[in-house]
C-alpha positions as CSV (number, residue, x, y, z in Angstrom):
1,M,95.1,157.5,43.8
2,L,93.7,154.0,44.7
3,S,95.2,154.7,48.0
4,D,92.6,157.7,48.1
5,H,89.5,155.3,48.3
6,P,88.1,155.7,51.9
7,Q,87.9,151.3,51.8
8,F,91.3,150.7,49.8
9,K,93.9,150.8,52.8
10,E,91.4,148.7,55.1
11,R,90.8,146.3,52.8
12,H,94.3,146.1,51.6
13,N,95.1,145.3,55.4
14,R,92.8,142.5,55.2
15,L,94.8,141.0,51.8
16,E,97.8,140.9,53.7
17,K,96.4,139.4,56.7
18,W,95.1,136.7,53.8
19,R,98.7,136.5,52.6
20,L,99.9,136.0,56.3
21,S,97.7,132.8,56.9
22,G,99.1,131.3,53.7
23,V,96.4,131.8,51.7
24,D,96.7,133.5,48.0
25,P,94.4,136.2,48.1
26,F,93.8,135.9,44.2
27,G,93.1,132.0,44.5
28,Q,93.4,129.1,42.6
29,R,91.7,127.1,40.2
30,C,88.5,125.7,42.2
31,D,86.6,122.3,40.6
32,G,83.6,120.6,41.4
33,L,81.3,123.4,41.7
34,W,77.6,123.8,41.3
35,S,75.8,126.9,40.5
36,T,74.0,128.4,43.1
37,A,70.6,127.9,41.1
38,D,71.5,123.4,41.1
39,A,72.7,123.4,44.7
40,R,69.1,125.2,45.6
41,T,67.0,121.7,44.0
42,L,69.2,119.8,46.7
43,H,66.7,121.1,49.3
44,T,63.3,119.8,49.2
45,H,60.5,119.9,51.5
46,E,61.8,117.1,53.5
47,T,64.9,117.8,53.9
48,P,66.0,118.3,57.5
49,H,67.3,121.4,58.8
50,E,71.0,120.3,58.9
51,G,70.7,119.2,55.3
52,T,71.8,115.5,53.3
53,Q,73.2,116.3,50.5
54,V,76.5,118.0,49.9
55,A,77.4,121.2,47.4
56,K,80.0,123.2,46.8
57,V,79.3,126.9,45.0
58,A,81.3,130.0,44.3
59,G,80.3,133.7,43.8
60,R,80.7,137.1,45.1
61,I,79.7,138.0,48.7
62,M,76.5,140.4,48.3
63,L,75.3,140.3,52.1
64,L,77.3,139.4,55.4
65,R,76.0,139.4,59.0
66,D,78.4,138.4,61.7
67,I,76.5,137.7,64.9
68,G,79.6,135.9,66.7
69,K,80.2,132.5,66.5
70,L,77.4,132.7,63.5
71,I,78.1,134.3,60.3
72,F,75.4,134.3,57.2
73,I,76.6,135.3,53.9
74,T,74.8,135.4,50.7
75,I,76.6,134.8,47.6
76,Q,75.6,135.8,44.0
77,D,76.5,133.7,40.8
78,S,75.5,134.0,37.3
79,S,72.1,131.8,38.1
80,G,71.4,133.5,41.4
81,R,71.9,134.3,45.1
82,L,72.0,131.4,48.3
83,Q,72.8,132.0,51.8
84,I,76.1,130.4,53.4
85,G,76.0,129.5,57.3
86,L,79.1,129.3,58.9
87,T,79.8,128.5,62.5
88,K,82.9,129.0,64.7
89,Q,81.7,125.1,66.2
90,V,82.0,123.6,62.9
91,L,84.9,125.9,61.1
92,A,87.1,125.6,64.3
93,A,90.8,126.5,63.5
94,E,89.1,128.2,60.0
95,W,87.3,130.4,61.9
96,E,89.6,133.2,62.0
97,K,89.9,133.3,58.2
98,A,86.2,133.1,58.0
99,K,86.2,136.7,60.0
100,L,88.7,137.9,56.8
101,L,85.5,137.7,54.7
102,E,84.0,140.7,53.5
103,L,81.4,142.6,51.2
104,G,82.5,142.0,47.2
105,D,84.9,139.1,48.1
106,I,84.7,136.1,45.8
107,A,84.6,132.9,47.7
108,W,84.1,129.2,47.6
109,F,81.9,127.0,50.0
110,E,81.2,123.5,50.5
111,G,78.5,121.9,52.7
112,K,75.3,120.4,53.3
113,V,72.2,122.1,51.6
114,G,69.6,122.6,54.4
115,H,67.8,125.7,55.5
116,T,67.7,128.1,58.7
117,N,64.5,128.0,61.5
118,T,63.1,130.8,59.3
119,G,63.0,128.3,56.2
120,E,65.9,129.7,54.4
121,V,68.0,127.4,52.2
122,T,71.4,127.3,53.4
123,I,74.4,125.5,53.1
124,W,76.3,124.9,56.2
125,A,79.6,125.4,55.3
126,T,82.3,122.7,56.5
127,G,85.1,124.3,54.2
128,F,85.4,127.3,52.6
129,G,88.1,129.3,50.4
130,L,89.1,132.9,49.1
131,A,88.9,133.1,45.3
132,T,89.6,136.7,45.1
133,K,89.6,139.6,47.4
134,A,87.8,142.7,46.5
135,L,89.9,146.1,47.1
136,L,87.0,148.1,46.4
137,P,83.4,147.5,47.2
138,L,80.4,147.6,45.0
139,P,78.4,150.9,44.8
140,D,75.9,151.7,47.3
141,K,76.6,148.8,50.0
142,F,75.3,146.2,46.7
143,H,71.8,147.3,46.8
144,G,71.9,148.3,43.7
145,L,73.4,151.0,40.9
146,T,71.0,153.6,40.1
147,D,73.4,156.2,38.2
148,T,72.7,155.2,34.4
149,E,75.7,156.6,33.3
150,L,77.6,154.9,35.6
151,R,76.1,151.7,34.8
152,Y,77.0,151.8,31.5
153,R,80.3,153.1,31.9
154,Q,81.4,150.5,34.5
155,R,79.1,147.6,33.3
156,Y,80.8,145.2,35.3
157,L,79.2,146.9,38.3
158,D,75.7,146.9,36.8
159,L,75.9,142.9,36.5
160,A,77.2,142.7,40.0
161,A,74.8,145.1,41.7
162,N,71.8,144.9,39.7
163,P,70.3,141.3,38.9
164,E,67.9,142.6,36.2
165,A,70.9,143.8,34.2
166,M,72.1,140.1,34.4
167,A,69.1,138.8,33.5
168,V,68.6,140.9,30.6
169,F,71.9,139.8,28.9
170,Q,71.2,136.2,30.0
171,A,68.2,136.5,27.8
172,R,69.9,138.2,25.0
173,S,72.2,135.3,24.9
174,Q,69.4,132.5,24.7
175,I,67.4,134.8,22.2
176,I,70.4,134.9,20.1
177,A,70.8,130.9,20.2
178,E,67.4,130.7,19.8
179,I,67.5,132.5,16.0
180,R,70.5,130.7,15.3
181,A,68.7,127.4,16.0
182,F,65.6,128.4,13.9
183,L,68.0,129.6,10.8
184,H,69.5,126.0,11.0
185,H,66.3,124.0,11.0
186,R,65.8,126.2,7.9
187,K,68.9,124.6,6.4
188,F,70.6,128.2,6.5
189,L,74.5,128.1,6.9
190,E,76.2,130.6,9.2
191,V,79.1,132.3,7.3
192,E,81.3,135.0,8.3
193,T,82.3,138.3,5.8
194,P,84.8,141.3,6.2
195,M,84.4,143.6,8.7
196,M,86.8,145.9,6.8
197,Q,85.8,146.8,3.0
198,S,87.5,148.8,0.3
199,T,84.2,149.8,-0.9
200,P,81.1,150.7,1.8
201,G,78.1,148.9,0.6
202,G,74.4,147.5,1.1
203,A,73.3,150.0,3.1
204,A,72.5,154.1,2.9
205,A,74.9,155.0,6.0
206,R,78.1,157.0,6.8
207,P,81.0,155.0,7.1
208,F,83.7,154.8,9.6
209,L,87.2,155.0,7.8
210,T,90.3,153.2,9.0
211,H,93.9,152.6,7.3
212,H,95.7,149.6,6.3
213,N,99.4,150.3,7.0
214,A,100.8,146.8,5.6
215,L,99.2,147.8,1.8
216,D,98.7,151.6,2.7
217,I,95.2,151.8,1.9
218,D,92.1,153.2,3.5
219,L,89.4,150.7,4.5
220,Y,85.9,151.3,6.1
221,M,84.3,149.4,8.7
222,R,81.3,147.9,7.2
223,V,77.8,149.5,6.9
224,S,76.1,146.3,5.8
225,P,77.6,142.6,4.7
226,E,74.8,142.3,2.2
227,L,76.8,142.8,-1.3
228,F,79.6,139.9,0.2
229,L,76.6,137.5,1.2
230,K,75.2,138.2,-2.1
231,R,78.3,137.0,-4.0
232,L,78.1,133.7,-2.0
233,L,74.5,133.3,-3.6
234,V,76.5,133.4,-6.7
235,G,78.9,130.8,-5.7
236,G,76.2,128.1,-5.0
237,M,75.8,129.0,-0.9
238,E,71.9,129.0,-1.5
239,R,70.9,129.8,2.1
240,V,73.6,132.0,4.5
241,F,73.1,134.3,7.3
242,E,75.3,136.2,9.6
243,I,75.1,137.6,12.9
244,N,77.7,140.2,13.5
245,R,78.5,143.8,14.0
246,N,77.7,146.9,11.5
247,F,79.2,150.0,12.1
248,R,77.8,153.5,11.0
249,N,79.0,157.0,11.9
250,E,76.2,158.5,12.5
251,G,74.4,159.9,15.9
252,L,73.4,158.3,19.1
253,D,70.2,157.7,20.9
254,T,68.1,155.3,22.5
255,R,67.7,153.5,19.5
256,H,71.1,153.9,17.9
257,N,74.5,152.9,18.8
258,P,77.4,153.3,16.0
259,E,78.4,149.8,16.6
260,F,75.6,147.5,16.5
261,T,74.7,143.7,15.8
262,M,72.6,142.6,12.7
263,L,71.1,139.5,11.9
264,E,71.4,139.3,7.6
265,L,70.3,136.6,5.3
266,Y,69.4,135.4,1.9
267,E,67.5,132.6,0.4
268,A,68.2,131.6,-3.1
269,Y,64.7,131.1,-4.9
270,S,62.8,133.1,-2.3
271,D,61.2,136.6,-2.8
272,L,59.6,139.4,-0.3
273,A,56.7,137.1,0.5
274,G,59.0,134.3,1.4
275,M,60.9,137.0,3.8
276,M,57.9,138.3,5.3
277,E,57.0,134.8,6.2
278,L,60.1,133.9,7.7
279,T,60.3,136.9,9.5
280,E,57.0,136.8,11.0
281,T,57.6,133.3,12.2
282,L,60.6,133.8,13.7
283,V,59.7,137.0,15.4
284,A,56.1,135.3,16.8
285,T,58.0,132.6,18.2
286,L,61.1,134.4,20.1
287,A,58.0,136.8,21.5
288,K,55.8,133.6,22.1
289,R,58.9,132.1,24.0
290,S,59.6,135.1,26.1
291,A,55.6,135.5,27.0
292,E,55.2,132.0,28.3
293,K,54.9,132.9,31.8
294,S,52.3,135.7,31.1
295,K,50.3,134.4,28.0
296,G,46.8,135.3,28.6
297,L,43.9,132.5,28.1
298,D,42.8,134.1,24.6
299,G,45.6,132.6,23.5
300,L,47.8,136.2,22.6
301,V,51.1,136.8,22.7
302,R,51.5,140.1,24.3
303,L,54.7,141.5,25.7
304,P,55.3,145.0,27.6
305,Y,57.5,147.9,25.8
306,G,57.4,150.4,28.0
307,E,53.8,151.7,29.2
308,R,52.2,149.7,26.2
309,Q,51.5,145.9,25.5
310,I,52.5,144.9,22.0
311,D,50.6,141.8,20.5
312,Y,53.0,139.5,18.7
313,T,50.1,137.3,17.6
314,A,50.4,136.3,14.3
315,P,49.8,137.3,11.3
316,F,51.3,140.8,11.9
317,Q,49.3,143.7,10.4
318,R,50.1,144.7,6.6
319,V,50.0,148.0,5.2
320,A,51.3,149.6,1.8
321,Y,53.6,152.5,1.6
322,G,51.4,154.5,-0.4
323,E,48.8,153.9,1.7
324,L,50.1,155.5,4.7
325,F,51.6,158.3,2.3
326,A,48.2,159.2,1.1
327,K,46.7,159.1,4.4
328,H,49.0,161.4,6.5
329,V,51.0,163.1,3.2
330,G,47.4,164.1,2.2
331,V,48.3,163.2,-1.9
332,E,49.0,160.0,-3.6
333,M,52.2,159.0,-3.9
334,S,52.1,158.8,-7.5
335,D,51.3,162.3,-8.2
336,E,54.9,163.8,-8.5
337,A,53.2,167.7,-8.8
338,A,51.4,167.4,-5.4
339,V,54.2,165.7,-3.9
340,R,56.4,168.6,-4.8
341,R,53.9,170.8,-3.7
342,V,53.4,169.6,-0.4
343,A,57.0,169.2,0.0
344,H,57.5,172.7,-0.6
345,G,54.2,173.6,1.4
346,R,56.3,171.4,4.4
347,G,59.4,173.8,4.1
348,L,61.4,170.8,3.0
349,A,65.0,172.3,1.7
350,N,65.9,172.7,-2.2
351,T,62.5,170.9,-3.2
352,E,62.7,171.8,-6.8
353,N,66.1,170.1,-7.1
354,K,65.5,166.8,-5.7
355,D,64.6,164.0,-6.9
356,A,61.0,162.8,-6.5
357,D,61.7,160.0,-4.4
358,V,63.8,161.6,-2.3
359,L,60.9,164.2,-1.3
360,R,58.4,161.2,-1.2
361,G,61.1,159.4,1.7
362,E,61.3,162.9,3.5
363,L,57.8,163.3,3.8
364,F,56.8,159.9,4.6
365,E,59.8,160.0,7.4
366,H,58.4,163.3,8.8
367,L,54.4,162.5,8.4
368,A,53.8,159.0,8.1
369,E,56.2,157.2,9.9
370,P,55.9,158.6,13.1
371,T,52.3,157.3,13.3
372,L,53.4,153.7,13.0
373,K,54.1,153.7,16.9
374,D,50.1,153.9,17.3
375,F,50.1,150.3,16.1
376,D,49.9,148.1,19.0
377,R,51.0,144.9,16.6
378,P,53.9,144.7,14.2
379,V,53.4,146.1,11.0
380,F,54.9,145.4,7.8
381,V,55.2,148.3,5.3
382,Y,55.7,147.0,1.9
383,D,56.1,148.9,-2.0
384,Y,58.4,151.4,-1.7
385,P,59.5,154.0,-3.7
386,A,62.1,152.4,-6.5
387,G,64.7,155.2,-6.2
388,L,65.3,154.8,-2.7
389,C,66.1,150.9,-3.2
390,P,68.7,150.4,-5.7
391,L,69.4,146.9,-4.4
392,T,65.8,145.6,-4.8
393,R,63.8,144.2,-7.7
394,R,61.0,146.7,-9.1
395,K,57.8,145.2,-9.0
396,P,56.4,143.6,-12.0
397,G,54.4,146.0,-13.9
398,D,55.3,149.2,-11.6
399,P,58.9,149.9,-12.1
400,A,58.3,153.1,-9.7
401,I,57.9,150.4,-7.3
402,A,60.3,148.3,-5.1
403,E,59.7,144.9,-3.8
404,R,60.5,145.7,-0.3
405,F,59.3,145.9,3.3
406,E,60.2,147.0,6.6
407,L,58.8,145.8,9.6
408,Y,57.8,148.3,12.7
409,V,57.4,147.5,16.4
410,A,56.2,150.1,18.7
411,G,57.2,152.6,15.9
412,M,60.3,151.5,15.7
413,E,62.2,149.8,12.8
414,L,62.9,146.3,13.2
415,A,63.5,144.7,9.8
416,N,64.2,145.2,6.3
417,A,63.7,143.0,3.3
418,Y,63.7,142.7,-0.2
419,T,63.4,140.6,-3.2
420,E,66.8,141.0,-4.4
421,L,68.0,142.7,-7.7
422,N,69.9,140.3,-9.8
423,D,69.6,141.8,-13.1
424,P,73.9,143.1,-13.3
425,M,72.5,145.8,-16.0
426,V,69.9,147.2,-14.1
427,Q,72.3,146.8,-11.0
428,Y,75.2,148.9,-13.0
429,E,72.4,151.6,-13.7
430,T,71.5,152.1,-10.1
431,F,74.8,152.4,-9.0
432,S,75.7,155.0,-11.2
433,S,72.8,157.1,-10.8
434,Q,73.1,159.4,-7.6
435,L,69.2,160.6,-6.7
436,A,69.5,164.2,-6.8
437,G,69.2,165.9,-3.6
438,L,70.1,163.0,-1.6
439,A,73.4,163.1,0.2
440,E,76.2,160.2,-0.7
441,D,76.2,158.9,2.7
442,E,72.1,158.4,2.7
443,S,72.4,156.6,-0.4
444,M,73.1,152.9,-1.5
445,A,73.8,153.8,-5.0
446,R,78.0,152.9,-4.3
447,M,79.5,151.3,-7.0
448,D,81.1,148.0,-6.2
449,Q,82.4,147.1,-9.7
450,D,83.1,143.3,-8.6
451,F,79.7,142.6,-7.0
452,V,78.5,143.7,-10.7
453,T,81.0,141.1,-12.1
454,A,79.6,138.5,-9.8
455,L,75.9,139.1,-10.9
456,C,77.2,138.6,-14.9
457,H,78.2,135.6,-13.6
458,G,74.5,134.6,-12.7
459,M,72.9,135.0,-8.8
460,P,69.6,133.2,-8.5
461,P,66.4,134.8,-7.8
462,A,66.5,135.5,-4.0
463,G,64.9,137.0,-0.9
464,G,67.2,139.2,1.5
465,L,66.7,140.3,5.3
466,G,68.1,142.2,8.1
467,I,66.6,142.4,11.4
468,G,68.4,144.7,14.1
469,I,69.3,142.3,17.0
470,D,69.6,145.4,19.5
471,R,66.3,146.5,18.7
472,L,64.8,143.0,19.0
473,I,66.3,142.2,22.2
474,M,65.0,145.9,23.7
475,L,61.4,144.8,22.4
476,L,61.8,141.3,24.0
477,T,63.2,142.2,27.4
478,N,61.1,145.5,27.7
479,C,64.5,147.9,27.7
480,T,63.6,151.4,25.9
481,S,67.1,152.1,25.5
482,I,69.7,150.3,23.0
483,R,72.4,151.1,26.0
484,D,70.3,148.8,28.5
485,V,70.9,145.7,25.9
486,V,74.2,146.6,24.6
487,L,77.0,145.2,27.0
488,F,79.3,148.4,26.4
489,P,77.7,151.1,24.2
490,L,79.8,154.0,23.0
491,L,80.3,156.8,25.8
492,R,82.0,159.9,25.2
493,P,85.5,159.7,27.4
494,V,85.8,161.1,30.4
495,A,89.1,162.3,32.4
496,R,90.6,159.9,34.9
497,P,93.3,160.5,37.2
498,A,96.4,159.5,35.5
499,A,97.2,156.3,38.0
500,D,94.0,155.1,39.1
501,G,92.7,152.0,37.1
502,C,90.2,151.0,39.8
503,A,88.3,154.0,41.5
504,P,84.8,154.9,40.4
505,A,84.8,157.0,37.0
506,P,83.4,160.2,37.3
507,T,80.0,160.6,35.4
508,A,79.5,163.1,32.3
């Protein structure tokens, strides 16, 4: 129960004292506020100790030192921290209320921006007010929240106690805004497509099932917006993009969350080469902006990721799927007999009854893909086995190869792109043929009859691209777990006392 928390009773008593003094402990609207960062700009090297310019700021009390007739408070807002000085002489009748303030409370302060004898920029308060009374403290006396599980479960505590966490999510917002600006500059139109679909399509993934009561039909949370975005190409929207959620009913690890954010775009009259140029320019531009302060004299754009440095200087590296396959599997990708022999020797299941492209994909995943972590630069892997890419145009002169690339950075898949298949007859065939040995939830060969009908009306030649936003943020902010860049990652529920909505949650 709340009343069992060691600080709750004392804090509740202070709340009642606020009420008895005529103050609403849960505050009112507060106009005319400056951010703490903006308030700091009012102080220069010429500013006198007592200050000259007035600012009004608000934030959470993170530090408090009461030394009798003087109280120093450090508040924190989304832009940073700032010290407040309160003196009994100035506040006079309001002094007793100032003595009621404590760590975790949210309050506003107004006064001149000056500094202390040690040079600390300080607002010397001539007025203040309580905005919200905190009935529970932040963890660890506000020195930080280090319990990883608790950080994810109670992100509000993580943001309040750890400035580094706040910085990551501020950076995330800015990066997404820059992506939108980049695409708007290239004349792309932002759209929204259905989250619930009658047929899950556009990606090889196991979907989440839901039910619509009014229509009494089962629906799927989308695994990809691809087929709807392509319908827009048919309708005449020649450049479209969407930044939104996808849902895949699969495992969780440092790179996967069942609910994740994707950028997906399509450009009429483009192709794989156009998507490669767009991807390279976008990623290199974002990396350059993230690395401005650490850019070396050699002009290279490097960002840390874990214990390594990634060089995002364009052009990125390029290597064919077949080249990696031959190097790390030990046989040519086109030699089906050799592929089956190696697959059998590696102990892959049911090698006799699986389609050769399924075996190629499994061998590549086990033997070649792990080596991509050794590249110290982003690398485009291109020309995939056609059987694994039912939505992709085949390479002219070689129908066994699909015009597809995946971009890997630090061994992590970041982007996937195609020259889009727009032949309705071929599309119908690829939807109709399930590769032997490939589970349904591992295939994109799911029939969407209306999409085939749309293609029959004519979709212009096009290039398409998907970029994992969460993984991109991981790379640009040096976070090696996807949970550090998703505000509320999916976690296994833990039991709570029935009536305790505020007490710290137990960790799993």
